[in-house]
N, C-alpha and C positions, 0 to 999 in steps of 0.2 A: 710762680712761687706763691705761697700763701702769704696774706696780708696778716699785719698785727691786729689783734683784737684787744679790747679793754675789758679786763674780768670785772669791773666795777660798774659795768653797765649791763644789767640782767636784760635778756630777751632781744640783744642785738644780733642781727645777721651782718656778716662781714664778707665782702668779695670785692675786690678793688677797693675803692675809696667809699663805698656805699654803705649805708646803714639802715636797716628796716626794722620796725618794732616787733617784738615777740613776746609780749607779756601775756600770762595766763589771766583769763577773765574771771577765774573762780574767786572764792573766798579767801581768807588768810588761813594758812596751815600752822600748827603748834610747832614750836622749835624742837630740834633734834631730841633734846633731853626729855621732852614730854610726849615722845611718839609712843602709843601703845603697841601691845601684842608682839614685842620682841624682847625675850628676856632670857637669862642663862638658865638651862635646865639642870636640875640637881644631879651630882655624880652618884649619888645613892641609887639611881634608876638606870642601870646600864643597858638593859633591854630598850627602854624608851629612847635613850641616847643613840643606840645603834639605829633604831627605826628613823630617827629624826636625820641621821646623817645619809640616808639612802638617796634623797633628792641630789645632794652634793655629789655622791658617787656617780649617779645617773648623769648629771650634768658634766662632770669631768670626763666620763666615757665618751659623751656626745661631742664635746670639744675636741676630744682626741681623733675620733672617727672624721670630723669635719676638717682637721688639719691635715690628715692623711689623704682625705679625699676619696677613700675607698671604704666599702661596707662588706666586710666578709667575716668569717669567724675568727680568723688570725687577728685581725686588726681590733675586733671588739675584745677578744681574749687579752691582749697585750694592753689594751685600753683599761680593762678592769683591773689588771695588775698594777698599772701604773697609778690609777685612781686610789687604790688600796695603800699603795707604797706612799703617796702624797700624804693620804689623811693620816697614816700612821706616823711618818717622820715629822710632819707638820700639823700636829693636831690642833684644830680650832675649837673653842669652847662650843659645846652644843647649843643651839639657839632654838627656841620655840618660837615659831612665826604663825602667821595666819594664811600661809600659803596652802591652796588646794588644788591639786593635780586633777585636771579634766583631761581623760586620756585621749578623746577625740580631737579636743583643741590642741593638745600637746603635740600629737601626730602631725596636725596642720602646721604648727609652728616649726617643727622639724623640716617639714616640706618646704615652707617659705624659706628657711635658712639655706637648704640646699639650693633651691631655685635662685635665690639672690646671690650665692657664690658663683654661680655659673654666669648669671647676667653681668655681675659686677667685673668677672674676670674678662669677659668680652668687651665691656666698656673701658676697663683700663688698658687693654691690648690696643684698642683703637685710638686712644688718647696718645699712648706712646708710638705708635706709628705714624699718627697724623701730626703730632706736635713735638714729640721727643722731649728734651729737657725743657722746652719753652711751655709745656702744658700749664694752663691756669689751675688755680686751686683756691679754696676759700673756707672759711671758718664760719659756722653759724651756731649761734648761742640758742638753744631750744630749752624752753621751759616745759618740764614734764608735768602730767596732771597728777600722779599719785606721789605718795610721800614715804615710800618704804625703801630701806637700804638694800633689800634683797631685790626687789623688782627693779631698781635703778641700776644694780649690778648686772643683773640679767639683760636689761635693754642695752647697756653700754657693750657688753659682750657680743650681743646679736649684731649690733651695728658694726663693731670692730672686726668681726669674723670675715666680712667681705672684703675683697681687696678694693683699695681706692677710697675707703671711709673708715675712719676710727675715731673714738672719742679722746680727745687731748686732755680734757679736764672735767671733773665733776664738781659742781659748786652745790654741796648737799643742803646748805642752809636755805639757798633760793631755788632748789630743785632744778638747776641748770646744767645741761651737758652741752660741752663745746665740741662740736663735731665738724672734723676736718674733711673736706670733699675734694677729690681730684676732678678736674675738668669742670669745675663750677663757674657759671657766670653770674653776674649781679642779678639777673632776672630769675635765677634758679633758686634763691634762697627761700621762698615760700614753700617750694616743692620739696627741698631738703627738710624743712621743718615738718611738713605733713608726712614725709616719709618716717623720720623719727618718730612722731606720735602715733603713727600707724604701727610702727614695731612696739612700742609701748602697749598699744590696744591688743596686739597678738599675744604678747607676754602676760598681760593681765587676764585676758580671756582663757589663757592656757593654765596659770598657776595662781593668780589672784583671788582675793576673797570676794564675796558677793558685793560688799560695799564698794570696793576698787572697781568691780566690773561696772556697777551702776555709775560710778563717778566718770569713768572714761566714756561710757555711752553716752552720759549727760553732756560731756564736753563735745562730743562729735555732733549732737544735736544742736548744741549752741553755735558751733561753727557753721553748720549748715543753714541755721535760721539767719545768721548774720551775712550771709552772702547775697 
């Protein structure tokens, strides 16, 4: 069973009764109300609004394909229909972001998602066969490097797609994701944290701005220098 964690302790990893620090070493970030580059697009520009919704449609189709676990014409076709239906029935205000799609990096991200689903399925199956209902689990509080609502949502979805791991809660003020991990031991907390930050780095390299790419790369360099 997963152990209880304290939401008021940013950066703590929890498995069993152990706690380990997880604070980001970078500088302070502005509060949510002062974050730039995310604002509502005027409804007087329907073409620009439609173009800006394309990434959402692509992401919904990708999630649909991943959930079905098959990639064929029929799955993609119905994924497009479902994505159009969702965006039509539940229209969200069009948001202008600093997201920049890099095709090669985006394809790499999709490949990592597919591979991680396969590996995670095997890992969860092994835990179920070996431990059954007594399988251990833990919750790790991971402080993200970037401070974008959209990137945070993408990272949380990427983590939660794979069996055995999902984001329980997101603390946007402190940029913390609380990640539940099946089969986790006390000494696995640092590796879980590195895995979450690796997902953030892949997402940022795929769709993040140049400044955000520089930010995550600098964080990696700092981590390597501190070892």
